[in-house]
C-alpha atoms as a printed R data frame, in Angstrom:
    type eleno elety resid chain resno       x       y      z
1   ATOM     1    CA   UNK     A     1  -4.303 -22.736 35.882
2   ATOM     2    CA   UNK     A     2  -1.622 -20.768 34.056
3   ATOM     3    CA   UNK     A     3   1.410 -22.631 32.777
4   ATOM     4    CA   UNK     A     4   4.874 -21.425 33.736
5   ATOM     5    CA   UNK     A     5   5.455 -20.215 30.161
6   ATOM     6    CA   UNK     A     6   2.168 -18.336 30.104
7   ATOM     7    CA   UNK     A     7   2.872 -16.768 33.484
8   ATOM     8    CA   UNK     A     8   6.311 -15.642 32.310
9   ATOM     9    CA   UNK     A     9   4.860 -14.263 29.097
10  ATOM    10    CA   UNK     A    10   2.200 -12.318 30.963
11  ATOM    11    CA   UNK     A    11   4.817 -10.811 33.253
12  ATOM    12    CA   UNK     A    12   6.977  -9.856 30.284
13  ATOM    13    CA   UNK     A    13   4.007  -8.469 28.334
14  ATOM    14    CA   UNK     A    14   2.885  -6.594 31.421
15  ATOM    15    CA   UNK     A    15   6.299  -4.979 31.706
16  ATOM    16    CA   UNK     A    16   6.227  -4.057 28.017
17  ATOM    17    CA   UNK     A    17   2.723  -2.653 28.249
18  ATOM    18    CA   UNK     A    18   3.565  -0.733 31.399
19  ATOM    19    CA   UNK     A    19   6.431   0.784 29.489
20  ATOM    20    CA   UNK     A    20   4.140   1.465 26.572
21  ATOM    21    CA   UNK     A    21   1.538   3.049 28.823
22  ATOM    22    CA   UNK     A    22   4.049   5.183 30.653
23  ATOM    23    CA   UNK     A    23   5.862   6.229 27.526
24  ATOM    24    CA   UNK     A    24   3.156   6.313 24.845
25  ATOM    25    CA   UNK     A    25   2.747  10.066 25.047
26  ATOM    26    CA   UNK     A    26   6.484  10.593 24.933
27  ATOM    27    CA   UNK     A    27   6.758   8.167 22.011
28  ATOM    28    CA   UNK     A    28   4.079  10.006 20.071
29  ATOM    29    CA   UNK     A    29   4.983  13.577 20.984
30  ATOM    30    CA   UNK     A    30   8.708  13.280 21.618
31  ATOM    31    CA   UNK     A    31  11.531  13.882 19.162
32  ATOM    32    CA   UNK     A    32  12.253  10.166 18.691
33  ATOM    33    CA   UNK     A    33   8.770   9.412 17.425
34  ATOM    34    CA   UNK     A    34   8.663  12.638 15.453
35  ATOM    35    CA   UNK     A    35  11.838  11.606 13.627
36  ATOM    36    CA   UNK     A    36  10.407   8.229 12.598
37  ATOM    37    CA   UNK     A    37   9.052   7.807  9.070
38  ATOM    38    CA   UNK     A    38   5.344   8.500  9.219
39  ATOM    39    CA   UNK     A    39   2.465   8.595  6.807
40  ATOM    40    CA   UNK     A    40   3.256  11.767  4.883
41  ATOM    41    CA   UNK     A    41   1.303  12.707  1.768
42  ATOM    42    CA   UNK     A    42   3.229  10.241 -0.411
43  ATOM    43    CA   UNK     A    43   2.785   7.319  1.990
44  ATOM    44    CA   UNK     A    44  -0.868   8.206  2.509
45  ATOM    45    CA   UNK     A    45  -1.397   8.179 -1.256
46  ATOM    46    CA   UNK     A    46   0.340   4.795 -1.515
47  ATOM    47    CA   UNK     A    47  -1.822   3.383  1.273
48  ATOM    48    CA   UNK     A    48  -5.003   4.752 -0.283
49  ATOM    49    CA   UNK     A    49  -4.037   3.448 -3.733
50  ATOM    50    CA   UNK     A    50  -3.441  -0.008 -2.271
51  ATOM    51    CA   UNK     A    51  -7.182  -0.353 -1.651
52  ATOM    52    CA   UNK     A    52  -7.753  -0.096 -5.398
53  ATOM    53    CA   UNK     A    53  -6.546  -3.711 -5.583
54  ATOM    54    CA   UNK     A    54  -9.792  -4.859 -3.977
55  ATOM    55    CA   UNK     A    55 -11.695  -6.732 -6.661
56  ATOM    56    CA   UNK     A    56 -14.565  -9.080 -7.328
57  ATOM    57    CA   UNK     A    57 -18.074  -9.622 -6.116
58  ATOM    58    CA   UNK     A    58 -17.170 -11.194 -2.782
59  ATOM    59    CA   UNK     A    59 -15.277  -8.803 -0.512
60  ATOM    60    CA   UNK     A    60 -14.466  -9.153  3.181
61  ATOM    61    CA   UNK     A    61 -12.093  -7.572  5.688
62  ATOM    62    CA   UNK     A    62 -10.933  -9.455  8.774
63  ATOM    63    CA   UNK     A    63 -10.041  -7.489 11.888
64  ATOM    64    CA   UNK     A    64  -6.886  -9.207 13.157
65  ATOM    65    CA   UNK     A    65  -6.337  -7.449 16.468
66  ATOM    66    CA   UNK     A    66  -4.823 -10.379 18.394
67  ATOM    67    CA   UNK     A    67  -2.983 -13.594 17.399
68  ATOM    68    CA   UNK     A    68  -6.039 -15.839 18.054
69  ATOM    69    CA   UNK     A    69  -4.040 -18.984 17.203
70  ATOM    70    CA   UNK     A    70  -3.620 -17.828 13.607
71  ATOM    71    CA   UNK     A    71  -7.298 -17.239 12.891
72  ATOM    72    CA   UNK     A    72  -6.696 -13.835 11.246
73  ATOM    73    CA   UNK     A    73  -5.033 -15.884  8.489
74  ATOM    74    CA   UNK     A    74  -7.188 -19.033  8.758
75  ATOM    75    CA   UNK     A    75 -10.437 -17.151  8.141
76  ATOM    76    CA   UNK     A    76  -8.900 -15.419  5.116
77  ATOM    77    CA   UNK     A    77  -8.147 -18.852  3.632
78  ATOM    78    CA   UNK     A    78 -11.588 -20.161  4.630
79  ATOM    79    CA   UNK     A    79 -13.307 -17.300  2.773
80  ATOM    80    CA   UNK     A    80 -11.596 -18.307 -0.465
81  ATOM    81    CA   UNK     A    81 -12.290 -21.996  0.160
82  ATOM    82    CA   UNK     A    82 -16.008 -21.581  0.785
83  ATOM    83    CA   UNK     A    83 -16.496 -19.187 -2.138
84  ATOM    84    CA   UNK     A    84 -14.603 -21.572 -4.430
85  ATOM    85    CA   UNK     A    85 -16.867 -24.390 -3.258
86  ATOM    86    CA   UNK     A    86 -19.938 -22.329 -4.117
87  ATOM    87    CA   UNK     A    87 -18.745 -21.568 -7.645
88  ATOM    88    CA   UNK     A    88 -16.651 -18.405 -7.404
89  ATOM    89    CA   UNK     A    89 -13.118 -18.187 -8.761
90  ATOM    90    CA   UNK     A    90 -10.265 -16.435 -6.963
91  ATOM    91    CA   UNK     A    91 -10.401 -13.431 -9.301
92  ATOM    92    CA   UNK     A    92 -13.963 -12.720 -8.094
93  ATOM    93    CA   UNK     A    93 -12.890 -12.744 -4.428
94  ATOM    94    CA   UNK     A    94 -10.987 -10.397 -2.118
95  ATOM    95    CA   UNK     A    95 -10.304 -11.251  1.496
96  ATOM    96    CA   UNK     A    96  -8.253  -8.684  3.393
97  ATOM    97    CA   UNK     A    97  -6.709  -9.174  6.825
98  ATOM    98    CA   UNK     A    98  -5.772  -6.109  8.849
99  ATOM    99    CA   UNK     A    99  -2.959  -7.008 11.251
100 ATOM   100    CA   UNK     A   100  -3.123  -4.559 14.118
101 ATOM   101    CA   UNK     A   101  -2.556  -4.334 17.873
102 ATOM   102    CA   UNK     A   102  -1.137  -7.677 19.138
103 ATOM   103    CA   UNK     A   103  -1.272  -9.388 15.713
104 ATOM   104    CA   UNK     A   104   1.340  -7.167 14.043
105 ATOM   105    CA   UNK     A   105   4.198  -9.697 14.330
106 ATOM   106    CA   UNK     A   106   2.522 -11.866 11.668
107 ATOM   107    CA   UNK     A   107   3.589  -9.207  9.156
108 ATOM   108    CA   UNK     A   108   7.272  -9.488 10.154
109 ATOM   109    CA   UNK     A   109  10.149 -11.702  9.060
110 ATOM   110    CA   UNK     A   110  11.379 -14.492 11.327
111 ATOM   111    CA   UNK     A   111  14.762 -12.846 11.939
112 ATOM   112    CA   UNK     A   112  12.995 -10.112 13.914
113 ATOM   113    CA   UNK     A   113  10.909 -12.676 15.793
114 ATOM   114    CA   UNK     A   114  14.090 -14.367 16.961
115 ATOM   115    CA   UNK     A   115  16.044 -11.207 17.768
116 ATOM   116    CA   UNK     A   116  13.267  -9.541 19.797
117 ATOM   117    CA   UNK     A   117  11.566 -12.706 21.111
118 ATOM   118    CA   UNK     A   118   8.269 -11.659 19.580
119 ATOM   119    CA   UNK     A   119   6.643 -14.972 20.371
120 ATOM   120    CA   UNK     A   120   7.161 -14.221 24.054
121 ATOM   121    CA   UNK     A   121   6.136 -10.580 23.708
122 ATOM   122    CA   UNK     A   122   2.901 -11.290 21.830
123 ATOM   123    CA   UNK     A   123   1.993 -14.682 23.275
124 ATOM   124    CA   UNK     A   124   2.541 -16.877 20.227
125 ATOM   125    CA   UNK     A   125   3.828 -20.407 20.850
126 ATOM   126    CA   UNK     A   126   5.514 -22.790 18.443
127 ATOM   127    CA   UNK     A   127   3.041 -25.670 18.167
128 ATOM   128    CA   UNK     A   128   5.831 -28.213 17.734
129 ATOM   129    CA   UNK     A   129   7.732 -27.235 20.904
130 ATOM   130    CA   UNK     A   130   5.003 -25.463 22.910
131 ATOM   131    CA   UNK     A   131   7.600 -22.790 23.692
132 ATOM   132    CA   UNK     A   132   7.446 -19.151 22.641
133 ATOM   133    CA   UNK     A   133   7.825 -18.972 18.876
134 ATOM   134    CA   UNK     A   134  11.142 -17.747 17.474
135 ATOM   135    CA   UNK     A   135   9.783 -17.495 13.923
136 ATOM   136    CA   UNK     A   136   6.704 -16.291 12.103
137 ATOM   137    CA   UNK     A   137   4.553 -19.457 11.922
138 ATOM   138    CA   UNK     A   138   1.935 -18.136  9.509
139 ATOM   139    CA   UNK     A   139   3.782 -16.480  6.626
140 ATOM   140    CA   UNK     A   140   5.179 -19.736  5.235
141 ATOM   141    CA   UNK     A   141   3.763 -22.284  7.697
142 ATOM   142    CA   UNK     A   142   5.465 -25.568  8.505
143 ATOM   143    CA   UNK     A   143   3.746 -28.840  9.356
144 ATOM   144    CA   UNK     A   144   1.821 -28.432 12.588
145 ATOM   145    CA   UNK     A   145   1.584 -24.645 12.551
146 ATOM   146    CA   UNK     A   146  -2.061 -24.688 11.462
147 ATOM   147    CA   UNK     A   147  -4.701 -27.142 12.752
148 ATOM   148    CA   UNK     A   148  -4.993 -28.637  9.228
149 ATOM   149    CA   UNK     A   149  -2.149 -29.031  6.703
150 ATOM   150    CA   UNK     A   150  -4.250 -27.733  3.800
151 ATOM   151    CA   UNK     A   151  -4.520 -24.210  5.289
152 ATOM   152    CA   UNK     A   152  -2.370 -21.774  3.352
153 ATOM   153    CA   UNK     A   153  -0.182 -19.098  4.914
154 ATOM   154    CA   UNK     A   154   0.085 -15.414  4.108
155 ATOM   155    CA   UNK     A   155   2.509 -15.788  1.190
156 ATOM   156    CA   UNK     A   156   0.410 -18.353 -0.686
157 ATOM   157    CA   UNK     A   157  -2.795 -16.441  0.034
158 ATOM   158    CA   UNK     A   158  -1.223 -13.284 -1.411
159 ATOM   159    CA   UNK     A   159  -0.496 -15.247 -4.593
160 ATOM   160    CA   UNK     A   160  -4.232 -15.979 -4.800
161 ATOM   161    CA   UNK     A   161  -5.118 -12.284 -4.441
162 ATOM   162    CA   UNK     A   162  -5.666 -12.022 -0.688
163 ATOM   163    CA   UNK     A   163  -4.557  -8.729  0.868
164 ATOM   164    CA   UNK     A   164  -2.735  -8.122  4.149
165 ATOM   165    CA   UNK     A   165  -1.794  -4.858  5.823
166 ATOM   166    CA   UNK     A   166  -0.170  -3.898  9.123
167 ATOM   167    CA   UNK     A   167  -0.761  -1.001 11.498
168 ATOM   168    CA   UNK     A   168   2.023   1.600 11.577
169 ATOM   169    CA   UNK     A   169   0.791   3.025 14.879
170 ATOM   170    CA   UNK     A   170   1.140  -0.377 16.569
171 ATOM   171    CA   UNK     A   171   4.563  -0.926 14.990
172 ATOM   172    CA   UNK     A   172   5.646   2.428 16.420
173 ATOM   173    CA   UNK     A   173   4.303   1.944 19.934
174 ATOM   174    CA   UNK     A   174   5.281  -1.708 20.419
175 ATOM   175    CA   UNK     A   175   8.754  -1.352 18.914
176 ATOM   176    CA   UNK     A   176   9.296   1.673 21.141
177 ATOM   177    CA   UNK     A   177   8.157  -0.191 24.244
178 ATOM   178    CA   UNK     A   178  10.329  -3.215 23.438
179 ATOM   179    CA   UNK     A   179  13.289  -0.944 22.703
180 ATOM   180    CA   UNK     A   180  12.837   0.829 26.022
181 ATOM   181    CA   UNK     A   181  12.699  -2.462 27.922
182 ATOM   182    CA   UNK     A   182  15.837  -3.736 26.164
183 ATOM   183    CA   UNK     A   183  17.717  -0.455 26.488
184 ATOM   184    CA   UNK     A   184  17.885   0.080 22.723
185 ATOM   185    CA   UNK     A   185  17.356   3.043 20.398
186 ATOM   186    CA   UNK     A   186  13.612   3.236 19.699
187 ATOM   187    CA   UNK     A   187  14.103   4.848 16.305
188 ATOM   188    CA   UNK     A   188  16.450   2.092 15.127
189 ATOM   189    CA   UNK     A   189  14.222  -0.706 16.419
190 ATOM   190    CA   UNK     A   190  11.163   0.819 14.744
191 ATOM   191    CA   UNK     A   191  13.012   1.080 11.432
192 ATOM   192    CA   UNK     A   192  14.216  -2.501 11.755
193 ATOM   193    CA   UNK     A   193  10.627  -3.689 12.260
194 ATOM   194    CA   UNK     A   194   9.439  -1.650  9.281
195 ATOM   195    CA   UNK     A   195  12.230  -3.067  7.122
196 ATOM   196    CA   UNK     A   196  11.203  -6.576  8.243
197 ATOM   197    CA   UNK     A   197   7.627  -6.289  6.951
198 ATOM   198    CA   UNK     A   198   7.126  -9.035  4.361
199 ATOM   199    CA   UNK     A   199   6.744  -8.083  0.663
200 ATOM   200    CA   UNK     A   200   3.311  -6.912 -0.453
201 ATOM   201    CA   UNK     A   201   2.075  -6.435  3.116
202 ATOM   202    CA   UNK     A   202   1.024  -2.804  3.109
203 ATOM   203    CA   UNK     A   203   1.913  -0.535  6.024
204 ATOM   204    CA   UNK     A   204  -1.134   1.599  6.807
205 ATOM   205    CA   UNK     A   205  -1.432   4.582  9.179
206 ATOM   206    CA   UNK     A   206  -3.427   2.488 11.636
207 ATOM   207    CA   UNK     A   207  -5.402  -0.712 11.622
208 ATOM   208    CA   UNK     A   208  -8.674   1.018 12.387
209 ATOM   209    CA   UNK     A   209  -8.038   3.439  9.506
210 ATOM   210    CA   UNK     A   210  -7.596   0.462  7.177
211 ATOM   211    CA   UNK     A   211 -10.758  -1.233  8.438
212 ATOM   212    CA   UNK     A   212 -12.687   1.906  7.604
213 ATOM   213    CA   UNK     A   213 -11.149   2.218  4.137
214 ATOM   214    CA   UNK     A   214 -11.869  -1.441  3.370
215 ATOM   215    CA   UNK     A   215 -15.528  -1.036  4.245
216 ATOM   216    CA   UNK     A   216 -15.716   2.113  2.130
217 ATOM   217    CA   UNK     A   217 -14.480  -0.057 -0.740
218 ATOM   218    CA   UNK     A   218 -17.265  -2.580 -0.365
219 ATOM   219    CA   UNK     A   219 -15.787  -5.076  2.110
220 ATOM   220    CA   UNK     A   220 -17.943  -6.610  4.795
221 ATOM   221    CA   UNK     A   221 -16.420  -6.613  8.289
222 ATOM   222    CA   UNK     A   222 -15.670  -9.708 10.388
223 ATOM   223    CA   UNK     A   223 -13.745  -9.844 13.662
224 ATOM   224    CA   UNK     A   224 -11.025 -12.460 13.194
225 ATOM   225    CA   UNK     A   225 -11.436 -14.334 16.458
226 ATOM   226    CA   UNK     A   226 -11.847 -18.041 16.999
């Protein structure tokens, strides 16, 4: 049986997705989308160069397409843990998580989560309150955000050499749909989301593009579900 919060979230998400479905073509082909920063030659080169950071013998890319209770980040941490336990050091390991589709808010700062109610939009609850999250629980996690306190968040994993990227196409479409529902300027909301991407999280043309590039650079593929 659905909880009241889950039912409300599904209704809200349905409205957003209906807006996204109805307006996706206009977002992509219309002047608003066309005016948004996109992956020009310079940005494409930056995105391609980012994959040169992949290092070591043990290489994996996690497909983070949905929140999955934080597993797109948990499995990244687990890959380092298990390789450490079997004798490999961090500098011989690269785990990459591609945040795409419904998992893109994990790349964004908490101020944007609160302003646009991203926990409600993307179905992410605060484990301490069981209400829709008003902050990013997995960048710098607090007690209770992960099922075990030893699991490290995105920021600490980046310090160990883990790589995270976020899908520009999803940022464009979802920010546009949310802007339309809230009666806001889609271009401004998109830019605000882009500006809110955490440091060292690379914006890539699309998540599926990044998954392909990672595999071309020697990463095995794993779907980051639970």
